[in-house]
KOLSENU-698697 format. One record per residue (C-alpha): residue number from 1; residue in one letter; z, x, y. Coordinates in steps of 0.05 Angstrom, whole numbers. Layout:
! KOLSENU-698697
{resi:NUM, resn:a, c3:Z, c1:X, c2:Y}
...
! end
This chain:
! KOLSENU-698697
{resi:1, resn:m, c3:-346, c1:-568, c2:-752}
{resi:2, resn:f, c3:-375, c1:-619, c2:-793}
{resi:3, resn:h, c3:-345, c1:-667, c2:-749}
{resi:4, resn:l, c3:-378, c1:-642, c2:-683}
{resi:5, resn:l, c3:-445, c1:-633, c2:-727}
{resi:6, resn:n, c3:-440, c1:-708, c2:-743}
{resi:7, resn:k, c3:-451, c1:-720, c2:-661}
{resi:8, resn:n, c3:-506, c1:-673, c2:-653}
{resi:9, resn:l, c3:-572, c1:-700, c2:-680}
{resi:10, resn:n, c3:-617, c1:-644, c2:-666}
{resi:11, resn:l, c3:-569, c1:-595, c2:-696}
{resi:12, resn:q, c3:-571, c1:-638, c2:-757}
{resi:13, resn:l, c3:-646, c1:-639, c2:-757}
{resi:14, resn:f, c3:-642, c1:-559, c2:-750}
{resi:15, resn:f, c3:-599, c1:-553, c2:-810}
{resi:16, resn:l, c3:-645, c1:-605, c2:-843}
{resi:17, resn:a, c3:-707, c1:-560, c2:-846}
{resi:18, resn:v, c3:-662, c1:-498, c2:-869}
{resi:19, resn:l, c3:-634, c1:-533, c2:-928}
{resi:20, resn:t, c3:-700, c1:-564, c2:-945}
{resi:21, resn:g, c3:-738, c1:-497, c2:-937}
{resi:22, resn:w, c3:-678, c1:-465, c2:-985}
{resi:23, resn:a, c3:-692, c1:-524, c2:-1036}
{resi:24, resn:g, c3:-766, c1:-508, c2:-1030}
{resi:25, resn:w, c3:-759, c1:-426, c2:-1037}
{resi:26, resn:t, c3:-715, c1:-444, c2:-1103}
{resi:27, resn:i, c3:-765, c1:-497, c2:-1130}
{resi:28, resn:f, c3:-825, c1:-454, c2:-1121}
{resi:29, resn:s, c3:-793, c1:-380, c2:-1137}
{resi:30, resn:r, c3:-733, c1:-392, c2:-1185}
{resi:31, resn:m, c3:-740, c1:-464, c2:-1214}
{resi:32, resn:t, c3:-746, c1:-464, c2:-1285}
{resi:33, resn:i, c3:-748, c1:-527, c2:-1334}
{resi:34, resn:m, c3:-700, c1:-554, c2:-1390}
{resi:35, resn:p, c3:-735, c1:-542, c2:-1463}
{resi:36, resn:a, c3:-767, c1:-604, c2:-1495}
{resi:37, resn:e, c3:-729, c1:-597, c2:-1561}
{resi:38, resn:g, c3:-671, c1:-657, c2:-1569}
{resi:39, resn:n, c3:-701, c1:-693, c2:-1500}
{resi:40, resn:m, c3:-729, c1:-761, c2:-1494}
{resi:41, resn:i, c3:-814, c1:-760, c2:-1503}
{resi:42, resn:l, c3:-827, c1:-774, c2:-1431}
{resi:43, resn:f, c3:-788, c1:-708, c2:-1414}
{resi:44, resn:q, c3:-827, c1:-675, c2:-1470}
{resi:45, resn:f, c3:-896, c1:-685, c2:-1434}
{resi:46, resn:i, c3:-873, c1:-667, c2:-1368}
{resi:47, resn:v, c3:-851, c1:-607, c2:-1392}
{resi:48, resn:n, c3:-925, c1:-606, c2:-1420}
{resi:49, resn:v, c3:-949, c1:-611, c2:-1350}
{resi:50, resn:w, c3:-901, c1:-557, c2:-1322}
{resi:51, resn:t, c3:-926, c1:-511, c2:-1371}
{resi:52, resn:k, c3:-1002, c1:-525, c2:-1359}
{resi:53, resn:a, c3:-994, c1:-534, c2:-1283}
{resi:54, resn:p, c3:-933, c1:-504, c2:-1258}
{resi:55, resn:v, c3:-959, c1:-504, c2:-1184}
{resi:56, resn:l, c3:-966, c1:-586, c2:-1188}
{resi:57, resn:a, c3:-904, c1:-595, c2:-1222}
{resi:58, resn:r, c3:-863, c1:-554, c2:-1173}
{resi:59, resn:l, c3:-894, c1:-588, c2:-1114}
{resi:60, resn:c, c3:-882, c1:-657, c2:-1147}
{resi:61, resn:v, c3:-801, c1:-638, c2:-1152}
{resi:62, resn:f, c3:-805, c1:-611, c2:-1080}
{resi:63, resn:v, c3:-833, c1:-683, c2:-1056}
{resi:64, resn:m, c3:-777, c1:-716, c2:-1093}
{resi:65, resn:v, c3:-729, c1:-669, c2:-1057}
{resi:66, resn:v, c3:-760, c1:-701, c2:-992}
{resi:67, resn:t, c3:-759, c1:-768, c2:-1016}
{resi:68, resn:l, c3:-687, c1:-764, c2:-1041}
{resi:69, resn:t, c3:-669, c1:-736, c2:-967}
{resi:70, resn:v, c3:-701, c1:-794, c2:-935}
{resi:71, resn:a, c3:-676, c1:-846, c2:-982}
{resi:72, resn:v, c3:-605, c1:-826, c2:-977}
{resi:73, resn:n, c3:-615, c1:-828, c2:-901}
{resi:74, resn:r, c3:-646, c1:-886, c2:-897}
{resi:75, resn:h, c3:-594, c1:-921, c2:-942}
{resi:76, resn:f, c3:-531, c1:-901, c2:-898}
{resi:77, resn:d, c3:-565, c1:-915, c2:-828}
{resi:78, resn:s, c3:-588, c1:-986, c2:-861}
{resi:79, resn:r, c3:-518, c1:-1004, c2:-887}
{resi:80, resn:h, c3:-488, c1:-989, c2:-818}
{resi:81, resn:f, c3:-440, c1:-946, c2:-846}
{resi:82, resn:h, c3:-436, c1:-903, c2:-777}
{resi:83, resn:d, c3:-448, c1:-934, c2:-702}
{resi:84, resn:s, c3:-503, c1:-880, c2:-686}
{resi:85, resn:r, c3:-564, c1:-854, c2:-725}
{resi:86, resn:t, c3:-549, c1:-794, c2:-767}
{resi:87, resn:y, c3:-578, c1:-743, c2:-812}
{resi:88, resn:m, c3:-513, c1:-719, c2:-846}
{resi:89, resn:p, c3:-524, c1:-752, c2:-915}
{resi:90, resn:g, c3:-586, c1:-716, c2:-931}
{resi:91, resn:v, c3:-552, c1:-652, c2:-896}
{resi:92, resn:f, c3:-496, c1:-657, c2:-944}
{resi:93, resn:l, c3:-537, c1:-677, c2:-1008}
{resi:94, resn:l, c3:-593, c1:-616, c2:-999}
{resi:95, resn:l, c3:-524, c1:-566, c2:-980}
{resi:96, resn:l, c3:-497, c1:-598, c2:-1051}
{resi:97, resn:l, c3:-563, c1:-583, c2:-1087}
{resi:98, resn:n, c3:-576, c1:-514, c2:-1067}
{resi:99, resn:c, c3:-495, c1:-495, c2:-1065}
{resi:100, resn:g, c3:-491, c1:-514, c2:-1137}
{resi:101, resn:q, c3:-554, c1:-488, c2:-1166}
{resi:102, resn:f, c3:-578, c1:-556, c2:-1184}
{resi:103, resn:l, c3:-651, c1:-540, c2:-1173}
{resi:104, resn:h, c3:-647, c1:-478, c2:-1206}
{resi:105, resn:t, c3:-667, c1:-508, c2:-1271}
{resi:106, resn:l, c3:-710, c1:-577, c2:-1272}
{resi:107, resn:t, c3:-666, c1:-629, c2:-1325}
{resi:108, resn:p, c3:-670, c1:-698, c2:-1337}
{resi:109, resn:a, c3:-615, c1:-713, c2:-1293}
{resi:110, resn:f, c3:-652, c1:-694, c2:-1234}
{resi:111, resn:l, c3:-705, c1:-746, c2:-1251}
{resi:112, resn:t, c3:-654, c1:-793, c2:-1252}
{resi:113, resn:l, c3:-629, c1:-777, c2:-1191}
{resi:114, resn:f, c3:-699, c1:-792, c2:-1160}
{resi:115, resn:a, c3:-701, c1:-863, c2:-1196}
{resi:116, resn:i, c3:-635, c1:-876, c2:-1165}
{resi:117, resn:a, c3:-668, c1:-851, c2:-1093}
{resi:118, resn:l, c3:-722, c1:-904, c2:-1106}
{resi:119, resn:m, c3:-678, c1:-959, c2:-1129}
{resi:120, resn:m, c3:-636, c1:-941, c2:-1056}
{resi:121, resn:i, c3:-707, c1:-955, c2:-1023}
{resi:122, resn:l, c3:-728, c1:-1014, c2:-1059}
{resi:123, resn:y, c3:-660, c1:-1052, c2:-1064}
{resi:124, resn:s, c3:-640, c1:-1102, c2:-1005}
{resi:125, resn:p, c3:-590, c1:-1149, c2:-1028}
{resi:126, resn:g, c3:-602, c1:-1189, c2:-957}
{resi:127, resn:d, c3:-676, c1:-1202, c2:-981}
{resi:128, resn:q, c3:-707, c1:-1269, c2:-989}
{resi:129, resn:a, c3:-706, c1:-1300, c2:-1062}
{resi:130, resn:a, c3:-778, c1:-1294, c2:-1075}
{resi:131, resn:r, c3:-780, c1:-1216, c2:-1056}
{resi:132, resn:m, c3:-722, c1:-1193, c2:-1086}
{resi:133, resn:k, c3:-746, c1:-1224, c2:-1150}
{resi:134, resn:e, c3:-809, c1:-1184, c2:-1145}
{resi:135, resn:r, c3:-765, c1:-1124, c2:-1127}
{resi:136, resn:i, c3:-715, c1:-1134, c2:-1184}
{resi:137, resn:f, c3:-769, c1:-1131, c2:-1230}
{resi:138, resn:t, c3:-797, c1:-1068, c2:-1203}
{resi:139, resn:l, c3:-723, c1:-1039, c2:-1211}
{resi:140, resn:g, c3:-732, c1:-1053, c2:-1277}
{resi:141, resn:l, c3:-795, c1:-1016, c2:-1290}
{resi:142, resn:i, c3:-770, c1:-958, c2:-1260}
{resi:143, resn:i, c3:-704, c1:-963, c2:-1299}
{resi:144, resn:a, c3:-745, c1:-964, c2:-1361}
{resi:145, resn:i, c3:-787, c1:-909, c2:-1349}
{resi:146, resn:a, c3:-728, c1:-868, c2:-1325}
{resi:147, resn:t, c3:-695, c1:-876, c2:-1395}
{resi:148, resn:m, c3:-754, c1:-854, c2:-1427}
{resi:149, resn:v, c3:-745, c1:-790, c2:-1394}
{resi:150, resn:d, c3:-667, c1:-788, c2:-1396}
{resi:151, resn:l, c3:-625, c1:-837, c2:-1434}
{resi:152, resn:s, c3:-564, c1:-822, c2:-1385}
{resi:153, resn:a, c3:-614, c1:-865, c2:-1342}
{resi:154, resn:s, c3:-585, c1:-925, c2:-1375}
{resi:155, resn:g, c3:-526, c1:-924, c2:-1328}
{resi:156, resn:l, c3:-580, c1:-955, c2:-1271}
{resi:157, resn:a, c3:-584, c1:-1017, c2:-1314}
{resi:158, resn:l, c3:-509, c1:-1027, c2:-1316}
{resi:159, resn:f, c3:-503, c1:-1008, c2:-1240}
{resi:160, resn:l, c3:-555, c1:-1055, c2:-1226}
{resi:161, resn:i, c3:-523, c1:-1114, c2:-1270}
{resi:162, resn:m, c3:-462, c1:-1108, c2:-1234}
{resi:163, resn:l, c3:-497, c1:-1099, c2:-1165}
{resi:164, resn:i, c3:-536, c1:-1164, c2:-1186}
{resi:165, resn:a, c3:-475, c1:-1206, c2:-1207}
{resi:166, resn:v, c3:-438, c1:-1186, c2:-1138}
{resi:167, resn:n, c3:-480, c1:-1198, c2:-1087}
{resi:168, resn:d, c3:-534, c1:-1252, c2:-1114}
{resi:169, resn:v, c3:-512, c1:-1320, c2:-1130}
{resi:170, resn:s, c3:-566, c1:-1342, c2:-1178}
{resi:171, resn:s, c3:-539, c1:-1272, c2:-1210}
{resi:172, resn:f, c3:-562, c1:-1293, c2:-1282}
{resi:173, resn:k, c3:-634, c1:-1309, c2:-1260}
{resi:174, resn:g, c3:-638, c1:-1231, c2:-1230}
{resi:175, resn:i, c3:-604, c1:-1203, c2:-1293}
{resi:176, resn:l, c3:-662, c1:-1240, c2:-1339}
{resi:177, resn:i, c3:-714, c1:-1214, c2:-1285}
{resi:178, resn:l, c3:-690, c1:-1144, c2:-1288}
{resi:179, resn:l, c3:-684, c1:-1140, c2:-1364}
{resi:180, resn:t, c3:-755, c1:-1160, c2:-1375}
{resi:181, resn:g, c3:-771, c1:-1108, c2:-1333}
{resi:182, resn:i, c3:-732, c1:-1058, c2:-1368}
{resi:183, resn:l, c3:-768, c1:-1086, c2:-1429}
{resi:184, resn:l, c3:-836, c1:-1085, c2:-1413}
{resi:185, resn:p, c3:-846, c1:-1017, c2:-1410}
{resi:186, resn:y, c3:-821, c1:-1011, c2:-1480}
{resi:187, resn:i, c3:-857, c1:-1054, c2:-1513}
{resi:188, resn:y, c3:-923, c1:-1031, c2:-1478}
{resi:189, resn:a, c3:-904, c1:-959, c2:-1505}
{resi:190, resn:f, c3:-888, c1:-987, c2:-1581}
{resi:191, resn:s, c3:-965, c1:-1026, c2:-1574}
{resi:192, resn:i, c3:-993, c1:-953, c2:-1561}
{resi:193, resn:a, c3:-962, c1:-923, c2:-1613}
{resi:194, resn:f, c3:-972, c1:-981, c2:-1663}
{resi:195, resn:i, c3:-1051, c1:-984, c2:-1643}
{resi:196, resn:a, c3:-1056, c1:-908, c2:-1652}
{resi:197, resn:d, c3:-1013, c1:-909, c2:-1722}
{resi:198, resn:s, c3:-959, c1:-863, c2:-1687}
{resi:199, resn:v, c3:-899, c1:-909, c2:-1695}
{resi:200, resn:p, c3:-867, c1:-864, c2:-1749}
{resi:201, resn:g, c3:-874, c1:-806, c2:-1700}
{resi:202, resn:l, c3:-842, c1:-845, c2:-1634}
{resi:203, resn:l, c3:-783, c1:-861, c2:-1677}
{resi:204, resn:h, c3:-776, c1:-793, c2:-1705}
{resi:205, resn:s, c3:-770, c1:-767, c2:-1630}
{resi:206, resn:w, c3:-712, c1:-811, c2:-1622}
{resi:207, resn:r, c3:-681, c1:-796, c2:-1684}
{resi:208, resn:q, c3:-687, c1:-721, c2:-1652}
{resi:209, resn:l, c3:-650, c1:-731, c2:-1597}
{resi:210, resn:d, c3:-592, c1:-692, c2:-1576}
{resi:211, resn:l, c3:-540, c1:-740, c2:-1552}
{resi:212, resn:f, c3:-470, c1:-730, c2:-1515}
{resi:213, resn:e, c3:-482, c1:-660, c2:-1499}
{resi:214, resn:p, c3:-429, c1:-659, c2:-1441}
{resi:215, resn:v, c3:-374, c1:-684, c2:-1490}
{resi:216, resn:k, c3:-399, c1:-630, c2:-1547}
{resi:217, resn:q, c3:-392, c1:-571, c2:-1501}
{resi:218, resn:f, c3:-332, c1:-587, c2:-1461}
{resi:219, resn:t, c3:-286, c1:-546, c2:-1497}
{resi:220, resn:r, c3:-336, c1:-486, c2:-1485}
{resi:221, resn:l, c3:-338, c1:-486, c2:-1407}
{resi:222, resn:r, c3:-322, c1:-426, c2:-1367}
{resi:223, resn:i, c3:-252, c1:-434, c2:-1333}
{resi:224, resn:i, c3:-284, c1:-436, c2:-1264}
{resi:225, resn:d, c3:-324, c1:-491, c2:-1290}
{resi:226, resn:y, c3:-265, c1:-533, c2:-1311}
{resi:227, resn:v, c3:-235, c1:-516, c2:-1238}
{resi:228, resn:t, c3:-300, c1:-536, c2:-1211}
{resi:229, resn:l, c3:-303, c1:-604, c2:-1247}
{resi:230, resn:g, c3:-228, c1:-624, c2:-1234}
{resi:231, resn:w, c3:-234, c1:-606, c2:-1162}
{resi:232, resn:f, c3:-300, c1:-646, c2:-1153}
{resi:233, resn:f, c3:-270, c1:-708, c2:-1185}
{resi:234, resn:v, c3:-206, c1:-699, c2:-1147}
{resi:235, resn:l, c3:-247, c1:-690, c2:-1079}
{resi:236, resn:t, c3:-288, c1:-743, c2:-1100}
{resi:237, resn:a, c3:-227, c1:-793, c2:-1102}
{resi:238, resn:i, c3:-195, c1:-764, c2:-1040}
{resi:239, resn:l, c3:-258, c1:-784, c2:-1004}
{resi:240, resn:m, c3:-266, c1:-843, c2:-1026}
{resi:241, resn:i, c3:-198, c1:-866, c2:-1005}
{resi:242, resn:r, c3:-204, c1:-837, c2:-936}
{resi:243, resn:d, c3:-279, c1:-877, c2:-935}
{resi:244, resn:k, c3:-248, c1:-944, c2:-949}
{resi:245, resn:r, c3:-193, c1:-933, c2:-895}
{resi:246, resn:l, c3:-242, c1:-915, c2:-844}
{resi:247, resn:l, c3:-278, c1:-980, c2:-864}
{resi:248, resn:d, c3:-221, c1:-1028, c2:-873}
{resi:249, resn:s, c3:-241, c1:-1048, c2:-801}
{resi:250, resn:k, c3:-313, c1:-1051, c2:-809}
{resi:251, resn:l, c3:-351, c1:-1120, c2:-826}
{resi:252, resn:i, c3:-354, c1:-1148, c2:-896}
{resi:253, resn:v, c3:-429, c1:-1132, c2:-916}
{resi:254, resn:i, c3:-412, c1:-1057, c2:-897}
{resi:255, resn:r, c3:-345, c1:-1057, c2:-942}
{resi:256, resn:q, c3:-393, c1:-1093, c2:-998}
{resi:257, resn:a, c3:-447, c1:-1032, c2:-984}
{resi:258, resn:f, c3:-389, c1:-986, c2:-996}
{resi:259, resn:n, c3:-366, c1:-1023, c2:-1053}
{resi:260, resn:n, c3:-437, c1:-1016, c2:-1084}
{resi:261, resn:i, c3:-435, c1:-948, c2:-1077}
{resi:262, resn:n, c3:-373, c1:-940, c2:-1119}
{resi:263, resn:m, c3:-397, c1:-985, c2:-1167}
{resi:264, resn:l, c3:-467, c1:-932, c2:-1171}
{resi:265, resn:l, c3:-413, c1:-872, c2:-1181}
{resi:266, resn:f, c3:-376, c1:-910, c2:-1234}
{resi:267, resn:a, c3:-433, c1:-933, c2:-1275}
{resi:268, resn:m, c3:-471, c1:-857, c2:-1268}
{resi:269, resn:f, c3:-400, c1:-826, c2:-1297}
{resi:270, resn:l, c3:-401, c1:-872, c2:-1353}
{resi:271, resn:f, c3:-464, c1:-857, c2:-1376}
{resi:272, resn:l, c3:-465, c1:-776, c2:-1358}
{resi:273, resn:w, c3:-428, c1:-766, c2:-1424}
{resi:274, resn:l, c3:-494, c1:-797, c2:-1464}
{resi:275, resn:g, c3:-553, c1:-748, c2:-1452}
{resi:276, resn:i, c3:-570, c1:-676, c2:-1463}
{resi:277, resn:v, c3:-551, c1:-651, c2:-1393}
{resi:278, resn:p, c3:-494, c1:-602, c2:-1403}
{resi:279, resn:l, c3:-438, c1:-600, c2:-1354}
{resi:280, resn:p, c3:-428, c1:-579, c2:-1297}
{resi:281, resn:a, c3:-499, c1:-590, c2:-1284}
{resi:282, resn:a, c3:-488, c1:-670, c2:-1307}
{resi:283, resn:l, c3:-457, c1:-667, c2:-1234}
{resi:284, resn:t, c3:-531, c1:-680, c2:-1209}
{resi:285, resn:y, c3:-519, c1:-755, c2:-1226}
{resi:286, resn:l, c3:-460, c1:-762, c2:-1180}
{resi:287, resn:l, c3:-493, c1:-727, c2:-1120}
{resi:288, resn:l, c3:-524, c1:-785, c2:-1074}
{resi:289, resn:p, c3:-456, c1:-828, c2:-1075}
{resi:290, resn:v, c3:-413, c1:-764, c2:-1064}
{resi:291, resn:s, c3:-462, c1:-739, c2:-999}
{resi:292, resn:i, c3:-444, c1:-811, c2:-975}
{resi:293, resn:y, c3:-373, c1:-801, c2:-983}
{resi:294, resn:i, c3:-373, c1:-737, c2:-947}
{resi:295, resn:s, c3:-416, c1:-766, c2:-887}
{resi:296, resn:l, c3:-365, c1:-828, c2:-884}
{resi:297, resn:a, c3:-315, c1:-773, c2:-885}
{resi:298, resn:v, c3:-329, c1:-736, c2:-834}
{resi:299, resn:t, c3:-342, c1:-792, c2:-779}
{resi:300, resn:s, c3:-273, c1:-797, c2:-762}
{resi:301, resn:k, c3:-227, c1:-745, c2:-721}
{resi:302, resn:k, c3:-168, c1:-744, c2:-764}
{resi:303, resn:q, c3:-153, c1:-689, c2:-807}
{resi:304, resn:k, c3:-223, c1:-662, c2:-792}
{resi:305, resn:y, c3:-206, c1:-589, c2:-805}
{resi:306, resn:i, c3:-176, c1:-613, c2:-872}
{resi:307, resn:i, c3:-238, c1:-649, c2:-892}
{resi:308, resn:d, c3:-284, c1:-586, c2:-873}
{resi:309, resn:l, c3:-232, c1:-545, c2:-917}
{resi:310, resn:l, c3:-245, c1:-588, c2:-969}
{resi:311, resn:i, c3:-321, c1:-587, c2:-966}
{resi:312, resn:v, c3:-326, c1:-512, c2:-959}
{resi:313, resn:s, c3:-291, c1:-510, c2:-1020}
{resi:314, resn:i, c3:-330, c1:-547, c2:-1065}
{resi:315, resn:c, c3:-390, c1:-520, c2:-1038}
{resi:316, resn:m, c3:-360, c1:-447, c2:-1056}
{resi:317, resn:l, c3:-339, c1:-476, c2:-1131}
{resi:318, resn:l, c3:-404, c1:-505, c2:-1140}
{resi:319, resn:w, c3:-440, c1:-438, c2:-1127}
{resi:320, resn:l, c3:-390, c1:-403, c2:-1173}
! end
């Protein structure tokens, strides 16, 4: 089913439109927002904006969903994971977002997902050195702002450091530029707090953070949640192995791009345990890499019916 869909761009665009409409309906009719208590200071500000201008806030979230879809499709095509143009990564990302009900509540994890999408759009290891320095600095700013919304976004810093170390010859200089970009917004925020004589309040907001929430509530999940989490990670491992075999005969730059996705998954898996977003909603952090894994898996005819069954099963479990 999905293998045949992968060959028909018109059908892909149709499902992309339907799933985008489903996401928009969920955002404007059902989405709520996580309480501000225990969250980072910038997310508390977002909660305040949501309360005062809910329609505008929901419109911004919808634009983010569209950006996510464009980013994952563009990344998949630009890394030449498939021989021809495809919109399957966007289809699978929207399918996971909708079936997993990740759009029912606006959490810091979704905003971190948006930050990942921006990084996918901006980062290209093949750029010229001068342009790369500028982009790495910009990515550092994005990561810093993301961590002011969600502390689990610190995983993006680990991911980008690994990415620079693997892909760039002048990795030390690149990492230094990245750390400078990350540090600058924090210096700016502290300076404003100092001038406004609100440093104690800023420090107090950090002390009030609820950290390691996924770890704390892991023993209080429903049985279906344990099944979903277990199958999600098993399926991800199966898809990674299948995709690696499919790409073994590809160019080294394509295999390296796949390894970059693996590093992103690894970094976000480590840091999803740090934040306030509970399980299974914290799986939001992993949706972009997993949508790429699924899109790669359906490009081959081998065991296509088994892959279809695996994809349908995880969608059903996420829905429950």
